[in-house]
GUROBA-656450 format. One record per residue (C-alpha): x, z, y; residue number from 1. Coordinates in nm, 2 decimals, decimal comma. Last residue first. Example, Ala and Ser with C-alpha at 12.3 -4.5 7.8 and 13.67 -1.06 7.14 Angstrom:
<rs>
+--------+--------+--------+-------+
|   east |     up |  north | mivex |
+--------+--------+--------+-------+
|   1,37 |   0,71 |  -0,11 |     2 |
|   1,23 |   0,78 |  -0,45 |     1 |
+--------+--------+--------+-------+
</rs>
This chain:
<rs>
+--------+--------+--------+-------+
|   east |     up |  north | mivex |
+--------+--------+--------+-------+
|   4,81 |  -0,98 |  -3,97 |    79 |
|   4,71 |  -1,30 |  -3,77 |    78 |
|   4,59 |  -1,50 |  -4,08 |    77 |
|   4,32 |  -1,24 |  -4,15 |    76 |
|   4,18 |  -1,29 |  -3,81 |    75 |
|   4,16 |  -1,02 |  -3,54 |    74 |
|   3,87 |  -1,09 |  -3,31 |    73 |
|   3,96 |  -1,14 |  -2,95 |    72 |
|   3,90 |  -0,85 |  -2,71 |    71 |
|   3,58 |  -0,71 |  -2,57 |    70 |
|   3,49 |  -0,45 |  -2,84 |    69 |
|   3,18 |  -0,28 |  -2,75 |    68 |
|   3,21 |   0,06 |  -2,60 |    67 |
|   3,09 |   0,35 |  -2,82 |    66 |
|   2,82 |   0,57 |  -2,67 |    65 |
|   2,91 |   0,93 |  -2,63 |    64 |
|   2,92 |   0,90 |  -2,25 |    63 |
|   2,55 |   0,83 |  -2,22 |    62 |
|   2,48 |   0,76 |  -1,86 |    61 |
|   2,12 |   0,85 |  -1,77 |    60 |
|   1,89 |   0,62 |  -1,58 |    59 |
|   1,61 |   0,81 |  -1,39 |    58 |
|   1,26 |   0,71 |  -1,46 |    57 |
|   1,02 |   0,74 |  -1,15 |    56 |
|   0,99 |   0,36 |  -1,08 |    55 |
|   0,94 |   0,27 |  -1,45 |    54 |
|   0,63 |   0,05 |  -1,38 |    53 |
|   0,78 |  -0,08 |  -1,06 |    52 |
|   1,11 |  -0,16 |  -1,23 |    51 |
|   0,93 |  -0,34 |  -1,51 |    50 |
|   0,72 |  -0,55 |  -1,26 |    49 |
|   1,03 |  -0,65 |  -1,07 |    48 |
|   1,21 |  -0,76 |  -1,39 |    47 |
|   0,91 |  -0,97 |  -1,49 |    46 |
|   0,88 |  -1,13 |  -1,15 |    45 |
|   1,26 |  -1,20 |  -1,14 |    44 |
|   1,23 |  -1,36 |  -1,49 |    43 |
|   0,94 |  -1,58 |  -1,37 |    42 |
|   1,17 |  -1,76 |  -1,12 |    41 |
|   0,98 |  -1,88 |  -0,82 |    40 |
|   0,72 |  -2,15 |  -0,83 |    39 |
|   0,62 |  -2,10 |  -0,47 |    38 |
|   0,28 |  -1,92 |  -0,48 |    37 |
|   0,29 |  -1,74 |  -0,81 |    36 |
|   0,66 |  -1,68 |  -0,85 |    35 |
|   0,68 |  -1,56 |  -0,48 |    34 |
|   0,38 |  -1,33 |  -0,52 |    33 |
|   0,54 |  -1,18 |  -0,84 |    32 |
|   0,88 |  -1,13 |  -0,68 |    31 |
|   0,73 |  -0,99 |  -0,35 |    30 |
|   0,50 |  -0,74 |  -0,54 |    29 |
|   0,78 |  -0,63 |  -0,76 |    28 |
|   1,02 |  -0,58 |  -0,46 |    27 |
|   0,75 |  -0,39 |  -0,28 |    26 |
|   0,70 |  -0,16 |  -0,58 |    25 |
|   1,07 |  -0,10 |  -0,61 |    24 |
|   1,12 |  -0,03 |  -0,25 |    23 |
|   0,83 |   0,23 |  -0,23 |    22 |
|   0,57 |   0,15 |   0,03 |    21 |
|   0,29 |   0,13 |  -0,23 |    20 |
|   0,37 |   0,48 |  -0,34 |    19 |
|   0,10 |   0,67 |  -0,15 |    18 |
|  -0,15 |   0,40 |  -0,24 |    17 |
|  -0,11 |   0,50 |  -0,61 |    16 |
|   0,02 |   0,24 |  -0,85 |    15 |
|  -0,23 |   0,13 |  -1,12 |    14 |
|  -0,47 |  -0,08 |  -0,90 |    13 |
|  -0,22 |  -0,26 |  -0,68 |    12 |
|   0,00 |  -0,35 |  -0,98 |    11 |
|  -0,30 |  -0,46 |  -1,18 |    10 |
|  -0,41 |  -0,69 |  -0,90 |     9 |
|  -0,06 |  -0,84 |  -0,88 |     8 |
|  -0,04 |  -0,89 |  -1,25 |     7 |
|  -0,39 |  -1,04 |  -1,27 |     6 |
|  -0,29 |  -1,29 |  -1,00 |     5 |
|   0,03 |  -1,37 |  -1,20 |     4 |
|  -0,19 |  -1,47 |  -1,49 |     3 |
|  -0,24 |  -1,35 |  -1,85 |     2 |
|  -0,19 |  -0,98 |  -1,83 |     1 |
+--------+--------+--------+-------+
</rs>
């Protein structure tokens, strides 16, 4: 997609009419329209489109994943 107008047309064409009232689809349409007409943030339009595309995907928590280290790095001089 090259323009925001194409993004809106694509969204309306790909998503079935029965799902046009879904919150994620409405949010995507609003964010893209706002970016196109009022110079709104493009990142919100992108995030809205991604949420609309993946509207049926469930996020799954992976408890096996290691947590990133949030503390200060231990330097050689500190040991």
